[in-house]
C-alpha positions as CSV (number, residue, x, y, z in Angstrom):
1,M,44.1,47.5,64.4
2,K,42.4,44.1,64.4
3,S,44.4,40.9,64.3
4,I,44.9,39.5,60.8
5,L,45.1,35.9,62.2
6,P,41.4,35.0,61.6
7,L,41.8,36.0,58.0
8,L,44.9,34.0,57.6
9,R,43.3,31.0,59.1
10,R,40.3,31.3,56.7
11,A,42.3,32.1,53.6
12,P,42.5,29.3,51.0
13,V,45.9,27.7,50.5
14,R,45.5,28.2,46.8
15,L,46.3,31.9,47.1
16,F,49.7,33.3,46.9
17,A,51.0,33.9,50.4
18,S,52.1,37.4,49.6
19,S,48.6,38.2,48.3
20,I,47.0,36.9,51.4
21,I,49.2,39.0,53.7
22,M,48.8,42.1,51.6
23,S,45.0,41.7,51.6
24,A,44.9,41.1,55.3
25,V,47.0,44.2,56.0
26,L,44.7,46.3,53.8
27,L,41.6,45.0,55.5
28,A,43.1,45.6,58.9
29,C,43.9,49.2,58.0
30,G,40.3,49.8,56.8
31,G,41.2,49.7,53.1
32,S,39.4,47.9,50.3
33,T,40.7,44.6,48.9
34,D,40.8,43.5,45.2
35,Y,41.3,39.7,44.8
36,A,41.0,39.7,41.1
37,D,44.7,38.9,40.6
38,L,44.8,36.1,43.1
39,V,46.0,32.8,41.5
40,E,44.1,29.6,42.1
41,A,45.6,26.2,42.6
42,T,43.5,23.1,42.3
43,P,42.2,21.7,45.7
44,A,42.1,18.1,46.6
45,S,38.6,18.6,48.0
46,L,36.5,21.2,49.8
47,K,34.3,21.7,52.8
48,L,31.3,24.0,53.2
49,E,31.0,26.3,56.3
50,R,28.0,28.5,57.0
51,I,29.6,31.8,58.0
52,G,26.7,34.2,57.9
53,A,23.0,34.7,57.0
54,Y,20.4,37.3,56.5
55,S,16.8,36.5,57.6
56,A,13.8,38.2,56.1
57,G,11.9,37.1,59.3
58,E,9.1,35.3,57.5
59,F,8.4,31.6,57.3
60,A,7.1,29.5,54.4
61,V,6.2,32.5,52.1
62,S,9.2,32.3,49.8
63,A,10.9,35.3,51.3
64,A,14.3,34.2,49.9
65,E,14.6,32.5,46.5
66,I,16.9,33.3,43.6
67,T,20.3,34.8,44.5
68,A,22.9,36.9,42.6
69,F,26.1,38.8,43.5
70,D,27.8,42.0,42.2
71,P,31.5,41.9,43.0
72,A,32.1,45.6,42.4
73,S,29.5,46.9,44.9
74,K,29.8,43.7,47.0
75,R,26.0,43.4,47.1
76,A,23.9,40.4,47.0
77,F,20.5,40.5,45.3
78,V,17.8,38.1,46.5
79,V,14.3,37.5,45.2
80,N,11.8,38.0,48.0
81,A,8.7,36.5,46.4
82,R,6.7,37.4,49.5
83,A,7.3,41.1,48.8
84,G,7.4,40.6,45.0
85,A,10.7,42.4,45.0
86,V,14.5,41.9,45.3
87,D,16.2,42.4,48.7
88,V,19.6,44.0,48.3
89,L,22.2,42.9,50.9
90,D,25.5,44.5,51.9
91,L,28.0,41.6,51.7
92,R,31.2,43.5,52.4
93,D,31.4,41.5,55.5
94,P,30.0,38.1,54.4
95,T,29.6,37.0,58.1
96,K,27.1,39.8,58.6
97,P,24.9,40.4,55.6
98,A,22.7,43.4,56.1
99,L,19.7,44.7,54.2
100,L,20.6,47.9,52.2
101,G,17.4,48.4,50.1
102,R,14.9,46.8,47.8
103,I,14.1,46.7,44.1
104,D,10.4,47.0,43.6
105,A,9.0,46.7,40.1
106,T,5.5,48.0,40.7
107,A,6.4,51.4,39.3
108,I,7.1,49.6,36.0
109,L,4.0,47.4,36.1
110,A,1.4,48.0,38.9
111,G,0.7,44.9,40.9
112,S,3.6,43.0,39.4
113,V,6.1,40.7,41.2
114,I,9.7,39.8,40.5
115,N,10.5,36.2,39.8
116,S,14.3,36.2,39.1
117,V,17.4,38.2,39.2
118,A,20.8,38.1,37.6
119,V,23.9,40.4,37.8
120,R,26.8,41.1,35.5
121,A,29.3,44.0,35.3
122,G,27.3,46.2,37.5
123,L,24.0,45.6,35.7
124,V,21.0,43.9,37.5
125,A,18.4,42.2,35.4
126,V,15.1,41.2,36.9
127,A,12.2,39.2,35.6
128,I,8.8,40.9,36.2
129,E,5.6,38.9,36.2
130,A,2.4,40.8,35.4
131,P,-0.4,40.9,38.0
132,V,-2.3,38.5,35.7
133,K,0.4,35.9,35.1
134,T,-0.9,35.0,31.6
135,D,-0.3,38.5,30.4
136,P,3.1,39.6,29.0
137,G,5.8,40.4,31.6
138,R,8.8,42.7,31.6
139,M,12.6,42.5,31.9
140,A,14.2,45.5,33.7
141,L,17.8,46.6,34.1
142,Y,19.0,48.4,37.2
143,R,22.4,49.8,38.2
144,A,23.9,47.6,41.0
145,S,25.7,50.5,42.7
146,D,22.7,52.7,43.3
147,L,19.7,50.7,42.2
148,K,18.8,53.2,39.5
149,L,16.3,51.9,36.9
150,L,18.0,52.1,33.5
151,S,15.4,50.5,31.2
152,H,12.7,47.9,30.8
153,V,11.2,45.9,27.9
154,A,8.2,43.7,27.3
155,V,8.8,39.9,27.3
156,G,6.5,36.8,27.2
157,A,4.1,35.7,29.8
158,Q,5.4,34.9,33.3
159,P,9.2,35.4,32.9
160,D,10.5,32.9,35.4
161,M,14.3,33.1,35.1
162,V,16.8,35.6,33.7
163,M,20.5,35.3,33.1
164,F,23.3,37.1,31.2
165,T,25.3,35.3,28.6
166,P,28.9,34.9,29.6
167,D,30.0,37.6,27.1
168,G,27.5,40.0,28.6
169,K,25.9,40.9,25.3
170,Y,22.5,39.4,26.0
171,V,20.0,38.8,28.8
172,L,17.9,35.7,28.3
173,S,14.5,35.4,29.9
174,A,12.6,32.1,30.2
175,N,9.0,33.0,29.9
176,E,7.2,30.0,31.4
177,G,3.7,30.8,30.2
178,E,1.8,28.7,32.7
179,P,-2.0,28.4,32.2
180,S,-4.6,30.1,34.3
181,D,-5.7,28.1,37.3
182,D,-8.7,26.8,35.5
183,Y,-6.6,26.0,32.4
184,Q,-8.9,28.1,30.2
185,I,-6.1,30.6,29.2
186,D,-2.8,29.0,28.3
187,P,-0.2,31.4,26.8
188,E,2.7,30.3,24.7
189,G,6.0,29.7,26.4
190,S,9.0,31.5,24.9
191,V,12.5,32.7,25.5
192,S,13.4,36.3,25.1
193,V,16.8,37.1,23.7
194,I,17.5,40.7,24.8
195,D,20.5,42.6,23.4
196,V,21.8,44.8,26.3
197,A,24.7,46.4,24.5
198,D,22.9,49.7,25.2
199,S,21.5,49.3,28.7
200,A,19.3,52.3,28.2
201,A,17.7,50.8,25.1
202,P,17.6,47.0,25.1
203,V,16.4,45.2,22.0
204,V,14.2,42.1,22.3
205,R,13.8,39.2,20.0
206,T,11.7,36.1,20.8
207,A,12.6,32.4,20.5
208,G,9.2,30.8,20.3
209,F,7.8,27.4,19.6
210,A,5.4,28.1,16.8
211,A,7.5,26.0,14.4
212,F,6.7,22.9,16.5
213,V,2.9,23.3,16.2
214,G,1.7,20.4,14.1
215,Q,4.6,18.2,15.1
216,E,3.0,17.1,18.4
217,A,2.7,13.4,17.4
218,A,6.4,13.2,16.3
219,L,7.5,15.0,19.5
220,R,5.5,12.6,21.7
221,A,7.0,9.7,19.8
222,K,10.4,11.0,20.8
223,G,9.3,11.1,24.5
224,V,8.4,14.8,24.8
225,R,5.4,15.2,27.1
226,I,2.7,17.3,25.5
227,Y,-0.5,16.7,27.4
228,G,-2.2,19.9,28.7
229,P,-5.9,19.9,27.8
230,G,-6.4,21.5,24.4
231,A,-2.8,22.7,24.2
232,N,-0.6,22.7,21.1
233,A,3.2,22.4,21.5
234,A,3.7,26.2,21.8
235,Q,1.2,26.5,24.6
236,D,2.3,23.3,26.3
237,F,6.0,24.1,26.5
238,E,6.8,25.9,29.7
239,P,10.5,27.2,29.8
240,E,11.8,27.1,33.3
241,Y,15.5,27.6,33.7
242,I,18.4,28.4,31.3
243,A,22.0,27.4,30.8
244,V,24.4,28.9,28.3
245,S,27.6,27.6,26.6
246,G,30.8,29.2,27.5
247,D,31.1,30.8,24.0
248,S,27.6,32.5,24.5
249,K,26.3,30.9,21.2
250,T,23.9,28.3,22.5
251,A,21.3,28.1,25.3
252,W,19.5,25.1,26.8
253,V,16.2,25.7,28.6
254,T,14.4,23.2,30.8
255,L,10.9,22.5,29.8
256,Q,10.2,20.9,33.2
257,E,6.7,19.6,32.8
258,N,7.5,18.4,29.3
259,N,10.6,16.4,30.5
260,A,12.7,18.0,27.8
261,F,15.3,20.7,27.0
262,A,14.8,23.3,24.3
263,K,18.0,24.1,22.5
264,I,18.4,27.7,21.3
265,D,20.7,29.5,18.8
266,I,21.2,32.8,20.5
267,A,22.4,34.8,17.5
268,S,19.3,34.1,15.6
269,A,16.9,33.8,18.6
270,T,15.7,30.4,17.3
271,V,14.7,27.2,19.0
272,T,16.6,24.7,17.0
273,D,15.5,21.5,18.7
274,V,13.5,20.0,21.6
275,L,15.4,17.2,23.3
276,A,13.4,14.5,25.1
277,L,15.1,13.3,28.3
278,G,13.4,9.9,28.6
279,Y,12.9,8.2,31.9
280,K,14.8,6.5,34.7
281,D,14.2,2.8,35.4
282,H,13.5,2.4,39.1
283,G,13.4,-1.4,38.5
284,L,17.2,-1.4,38.6
285,A,18.9,-1.7,42.0
286,R,21.1,1.3,41.3
287,N,18.0,3.4,40.8
288,G,16.1,2.2,43.8
289,L,13.9,4.5,45.9
290,D,11.7,4.6,49.0
291,V,8.1,4.8,48.0
292,S,6.1,4.8,51.2
293,D,5.7,7.6,53.8
294,T,3.6,5.5,56.2
295,D,5.8,2.5,56.9
296,Q,8.0,4.6,59.2
297,A,11.1,2.8,57.8
298,I,13.9,3.4,55.4
299,N,13.2,1.0,52.5
300,I,15.3,2.0,49.4
301,R,14.8,-0.8,46.9
302,A,14.2,-1.5,43.2
303,W,10.6,-1.4,42.0
304,P,10.2,-3.0,38.6
305,G,7.7,-1.2,36.4
306,V,8.2,2.1,38.1
307,R,9.9,4.8,36.0
308,G,11.1,8.2,37.0
309,L,10.4,11.3,34.8
310,Y,13.5,13.6,35.2
311,L,11.4,16.8,34.9
312,P,14.4,19.0,35.8
313,D,14.0,22.5,37.3
314,S,17.5,24.1,37.4
315,V,20.2,23.5,34.9
316,A,23.8,24.7,34.6
317,S,26.5,24.2,32.0
318,Y,30.2,23.6,32.1
319,S,33.0,22.6,29.8
320,A,35.1,19.4,30.0
321,G,37.5,18.1,27.4
322,G,36.4,20.8,25.0
323,K,32.7,19.8,25.2
324,T,29.7,21.4,26.9
325,Y,27.8,19.4,29.5
326,L,24.6,20.2,31.3
327,V,23.9,19.5,34.9
328,S,20.2,19.2,35.9
329,A,18.5,19.1,39.3
330,N,15.6,16.7,38.8
331,E,12.9,18.1,40.9
332,G,9.9,16.6,39.2
333,D,7.0,19.2,39.3
334,A,3.6,17.9,38.4
335,R,0.9,19.9,36.7
336,A,-1.7,20.6,39.3
337,W,-4.2,23.4,38.4
338,G,-7.5,24.0,40.0
339,E,-6.8,21.4,42.8
340,T,-8.2,23.8,45.4
341,N,-11.4,24.3,43.5
342,P,-14.1,21.9,44.7
343,A,-15.9,22.2,41.4
344,Y,-13.0,20.6,39.6
345,F,-13.0,17.4,41.7
346,A,-16.8,17.4,41.6
347,G,-16.4,16.7,37.9
348,D,-16.1,20.1,36.1
349,A,-13.1,19.6,33.8
350,S,-13.3,23.3,32.8
351,K,-12.0,24.2,36.2
352,G,-8.5,22.8,36.0
353,F,-6.2,19.9,35.3
354,V,-4.4,17.7,37.9
355,E,-2.2,14.9,36.7
356,E,-1.1,13.5,40.0
357,L,-2.7,10.6,41.8
358,R,-1.6,7.9,44.3
359,I,-1.1,4.5,42.8
360,K,-3.6,2.9,45.3
361,H,-6.3,5.3,44.0
362,L,-5.4,4.8,40.3
363,V,-5.4,1.0,40.2
364,N,-8.3,-0.7,41.9
365,K,-10.3,-3.7,40.8
366,K,-13.5,-1.9,41.9
367,G,-12.7,1.1,39.6
368,W,-12.1,4.6,40.8
369,S,-15.7,5.9,41.1
370,G,-15.2,5.9,44.9
371,R,-12.7,8.8,44.5
372,A,-15.2,11.0,42.7
373,G,-15.6,14.3,44.6
374,D,-12.3,13.6,46.4
375,D,-9.2,13.5,44.2
376,L,-10.4,12.0,40.9
377,P,-9.5,14.3,38.0
378,P,-12.5,14.6,35.7
379,Q,-10.2,14.2,32.6
380,L,-9.1,10.8,33.9
381,D,-12.7,9.8,34.7
382,A,-13.6,10.6,31.1
383,L,-11.0,8.1,29.8
384,A,-12.3,5.0,31.7
385,A,-13.9,3.7,34.8
386,G,-10.7,2.3,36.4
387,G,-7.1,1.2,36.1
388,L,-5.4,-2.1,36.3
389,L,-1.7,-3.2,36.6
390,N,-0.2,-5.5,34.0
391,P,0.6,-8.8,35.9
392,A,3.5,-9.5,33.6
393,T,5.3,-6.5,35.1
394,F,3.7,-6.1,38.5
395,G,3.2,-9.8,39.5
396,Y,6.1,-9.5,41.9
397,C,4.0,-7.3,44.2
398,G,0.8,-9.3,43.8
399,A,-1.0,-8.1,40.7
400,I,-3.1,-10.6,38.8
401,A,-5.5,-10.3,35.9
402,G,-8.2,-7.8,36.9
403,D,-6.8,-7.2,40.4
404,P,-3.7,-5.1,41.3
405,G,-3.7,-7.0,44.6
406,L,-1.1,-6.2,47.3
407,C,0.7,-3.8,45.0
408,R,-1.9,-1.2,46.2
409,D,-0.8,-1.7,49.9
410,D,0.7,1.3,51.6
411,A,3.8,-0.7,52.4
412,Q,4.2,-1.6,48.7
413,L,3.5,0.9,45.9
414,G,0.1,2.3,47.1
415,R,1.3,5.6,48.5
416,L,3.6,6.6,45.6
417,N,2.3,9.6,43.7
418,I,2.5,9.2,39.9
419,S,1.1,10.7,36.7
420,W,-2.0,9.1,35.4
421,T,-1.4,10.6,31.9
422,I,1.3,8.2,30.9
423,G,2.0,4.5,31.2
424,Y,-1.3,3.0,30.1
425,R,-1.5,0.9,27.0
426,Q,-2.3,2.9,23.8
427,D,-2.9,2.1,20.2
428,A,-1.0,3.5,17.2
429,N,-3.1,6.6,17.3
430,G,-2.5,7.3,21.0
431,K,-6.0,6.1,22.1
432,P,-6.3,4.0,25.2
433,V,-6.6,0.2,24.7
434,K,-9.5,-0.9,26.8
435,F,-9.8,-3.9,29.1
436,N,-12.7,-5.4,31.0
437,A,-12.9,-5.7,34.8
438,S,-11.4,-9.2,34.5
439,G,-8.3,-7.8,32.9
440,V,-9.0,-9.1,29.4
441,Q,-8.6,-6.8,26.4
442,D,-12.0,-5.8,25.3
443,A,-13.1,-3.1,22.8
444,F,-16.2,-2.6,25.1
445,G,-14.2,-2.6,28.3
446,D,-13.9,0.4,30.7
447,R,-10.4,-0.2,32.3
448,L,-7.0,1.2,31.4
449,M,-4.1,-1.2,31.6
450,Y,-0.9,0.3,33.1
451,D,2.2,-1.4,31.8
452,A,4.4,1.1,33.7
453,L,4.0,3.7,36.3
454,Y,5.7,7.1,36.0
455,A,6.8,9.0,39.2
456,F,7.7,12.6,39.4
457,G,11.4,13.5,39.4
458,A,14.3,11.1,39.5
459,R,15.5,11.9,43.1
460,S,18.8,12.7,41.5
461,F,20.9,15.1,39.5
462,S,22.1,14.3,36.0
463,I,24.8,15.2,33.5
464,W,23.8,15.5,29.9
465,S,25.6,16.1,26.6
466,D,24.8,19.2,24.6
467,S,22.5,17.0,22.5
468,G,20.5,15.8,25.5
469,A,22.1,12.4,25.8
470,L,22.4,11.1,29.4
471,V,26.0,10.9,30.4
472,W,25.6,10.2,34.1
473,D,22.9,10.1,36.8
474,S,23.4,9.9,40.5
475,G,20.9,7.0,40.7
476,A,19.9,6.2,44.2
477,E,23.0,7.9,45.7
478,I,21.2,10.8,47.3
479,E,18.7,8.8,49.3
480,Q,21.3,6.2,50.1
481,F,23.6,8.8,51.5
482,L,20.9,10.4,53.6
483,A,20.1,7.0,55.0
484,S,23.8,6.3,55.9
485,A,25.8,6.8,59.0
486,D,28.2,9.0,57.1
487,C,25.5,11.7,56.6
488,K,25.3,14.4,59.4
489,L,23.0,17.4,59.9
490,G,23.3,20.7,61.7
491,K,25.8,23.5,61.5
492,N,28.3,21.4,63.5
493,R,27.4,18.2,61.6
494,N,26.4,16.3,64.8
495,I,22.9,15.1,64.0
496,A,22.3,11.8,62.2
497,C,20.6,12.3,58.8
498,K,18.9,8.9,58.9
499,T,17.0,10.0,62.0
500,Y,15.2,12.5,59.8
501,F,15.4,10.7,56.5
502,N,13.2,12.2,53.7
503,S,11.8,14.8,56.1
504,N,9.8,17.8,54.9
505,H,10.9,21.4,55.3
506,E,7.8,22.9,56.9
507,E,7.4,20.7,59.9
508,G,9.5,19.0,62.6
509,N,10.1,15.3,63.2
510,A,8.8,14.5,59.7
511,F,10.7,11.2,59.3
512,D,9.9,9.5,56.0
513,N,7.4,12.2,55.1
514,R,8.5,12.7,51.5
515,S,9.2,9.1,50.5
516,D,5.9,8.9,48.6
517,N,6.6,12.2,46.7
518,K,10.0,13.0,45.2
519,G,12.0,12.2,48.3
520,P,14.7,14.8,49.0
521,E,13.7,16.7,45.8
522,P,16.8,18.2,44.3
523,E,15.8,21.6,42.9
524,G,18.6,24.1,42.6
525,V,22.0,23.6,41.0
526,T,25.0,25.8,40.2
527,V,28.5,25.0,39.2
528,G,31.9,26.5,40.1
529,K,35.4,26.1,38.8
530,I,38.2,26.1,41.3
531,G,41.6,25.6,39.8
532,N,41.3,22.8,37.2
533,K,38.3,21.2,38.9
534,T,34.6,21.8,38.5
535,F,32.1,21.3,41.3
536,A,28.3,21.0,41.3
537,F,26.3,22.4,44.2
538,I,22.9,20.9,44.5
539,G,20.2,22.2,46.8
540,L,17.8,19.6,48.3
541,E,14.5,21.3,48.7
542,R,12.8,19.1,51.2
543,I,15.3,17.7,53.7
544,G,17.4,20.7,53.0
545,G,21.1,21.4,52.6
546,V,23.6,21.5,49.8
547,L,25.4,18.5,48.2
548,V,28.7,19.1,46.5
549,Y,30.0,16.8,43.8
550,D,33.3,16.9,41.9
551,I,32.1,16.7,38.3
552,T,35.4,17.5,36.6
553,D,35.0,14.1,34.8
554,P,31.4,14.1,33.6
555,T,31.4,10.4,33.4
556,Q,32.6,9.8,37.0
557,P,31.3,12.5,39.4
558,F,31.7,11.8,43.1
559,R,30.4,13.4,46.3
560,V,32.8,15.6,48.3
561,D,30.6,17.3,50.9
562,Y,27.1,17.9,52.3
563,L,26.1,20.7,54.6
564,N,22.6,21.1,56.1
565,P,22.7,23.8,58.8
566,R,19.1,23.1,60.1
567,E,19.4,22.8,63.9
568,D,16.0,22.0,65.2
569,W,14.3,18.9,63.8
570,T,11.7,18.2,66.4
571,T,9.6,21.3,67.0
572,A,6.2,20.7,65.3
573,N,6.1,24.2,63.8
574,P,9.6,25.4,62.9
575,A,8.1,28.9,62.4
576,T,8.2,29.3,66.1
577,L,12.0,29.0,66.1
578,L,12.6,31.0,63.0
579,G,15.6,32.8,64.4
580,T,17.5,29.6,65.3
581,V,16.0,26.8,63.3
582,G,18.5,27.1,60.5
583,D,18.0,27.1,56.7
584,L,14.9,25.4,55.2
585,G,14.0,24.9,51.6
586,P,17.1,25.9,49.5
587,E,16.1,27.1,46.0
588,G,18.5,29.6,44.4
589,L,22.3,29.0,44.6
590,A,25.0,31.4,43.3
591,F,28.7,30.6,43.2
592,I,31.2,33.4,44.0
593,P,34.8,32.7,42.9
594,A,37.6,33.7,45.1
595,A,38.7,36.5,42.7
596,Q,35.3,38.2,43.2
597,S,34.6,37.2,46.8
598,P,34.5,39.9,49.5
599,N,36.9,37.9,51.7
600,G,39.1,36.3,49.0
601,T,37.6,32.8,49.6
602,P,35.0,31.2,47.3
603,L,31.5,31.5,48.6
604,L,28.1,30.1,47.9
605,L,24.9,32.2,48.3
606,V,21.8,30.1,49.1
607,G,18.3,31.5,49.1
608,N,16.1,29.4,51.4
609,E,12.4,29.8,50.5
610,V,10.9,28.3,53.7
611,S,13.1,29.8,56.4
612,G,13.4,33.1,54.5
613,T,17.1,33.1,55.0
614,T,19.9,33.9,52.6
615,A,22.9,31.9,53.8
616,V,26.5,32.6,53.0
617,L,28.5,29.4,52.8
618,Q,32.2,29.6,52.7
619,I,34.0,27.0,50.5
620,N,37.0,26.0,52.5
621,L,39.5,24.3,50.2
622,V,41.3,21.1,51.3
623,N,44.8,20.1,50.0
């Protein structure tokens, strides 16, 4: 018989002592343990501990992305995008996850790949993308215990995320509907509402955006971004991630590139509203950011005239004070299609659409013709011959009439990547107001005047009301924390974060590498309730690691922990140290409450797309 002391040391204080002892005895005797009746107390705080991991053995190919867990079979389900499948892991001993098998959807749709997975009550739902991503996809149901295929149904193009409603009646699929790489085919985005009461014969209804076609001008006036070439609202909206209210009546879906939420009535499968998220003012000290990757310094400061588009990826919901709140990870993806096709940057606008450009290349008193054939989008070239900065806003960094001046310097704003599609002065009809090379408004001019510059993402996570009103944003907290002496890296938390501030996830010793482009890049988020408290777990895609915030009061969240188990930060190519480097590029996070956990302690599953590792983080409660 093994000693029960390790279990007792790990067990959370919120469990009844008698339950702990009984569970330990059962485990020691080789029996199974059911923690469903364990009673939770409310912890004062918590601390993450990496207790186990499974490695797919592949680097930088998205071999571990979205995660889910089935408490009955004690199996983890992890999307392995490299294989286009779901890896199934035995999690009975969470310190030693082991590969049990794989769900491969090619028998359903030849050449297809799986993008997402969700689990509830022994059912596994997967999102299947067609081999031509602009074609309709599938949602399939499997039995968690033996991986038997139960059914599958057609959904919209490129299903990117699936989830069960809390009551288990429906599976929702966010069908992103991205365009083809040359932007010549752009399917409509949609959300499939799938009744799974009969798992052998699911029934699909579609919440689409056809009702918003013709309302593009009004939506843009509200702040919704609709800007894909030739696209109407239904084509331009690209559903990414889903959150559902506790009563299973309402869903909110991130329209990432559009900087908006779609609100959906689940019973009628209807999009009831599109909620614009607005922008973040980086000219305020509380919203400062580091904008240069070449100054080799930490320089978090306010930049008047620079605004952040939230562009959230993941979203989660929770209840506080009888109201539903949404938590978003503001990753900030740009539209970049055809960027690897030389013909596009040679001037053929039919080969793609790229909205991203460095400020130094966008605003230049000589115009931007010198960028032709390099990184000048032909759609931008068709608008004008160059861009200027409004001196009234950007005079602080050296802009004068007709000359952006020192604002273009690498140590100033020059290196920051922004969207050229927004921020320039327009008339009432949305047409650009033209200026001459001297910076004077002129109907025959060939310059755009940028009154504001819009960066991708907000380098933050936010809390929103159910109507899309901003309740709270983390401001500059994430970058400031990573730059502080309080922040530590490594499994044993003994490496100074600031030594590797804003590092990238695919290379070693990349200090300051991401400051010009979304910083730490919050991407994944999930929430978990422990006792009477609710915690948000936020994955930082670039520097890595998971931040934990107490969000019980949505107006006053506060940080309680950060764990980044990456060990090696200096080897130029971390792929050579794959077995020991740690976790790189967290994407999908799944919270496992104590009552469902294999060891009676709450856990967090993290899929790390760059290292290809699925990490098991134990949530140790502090009282």
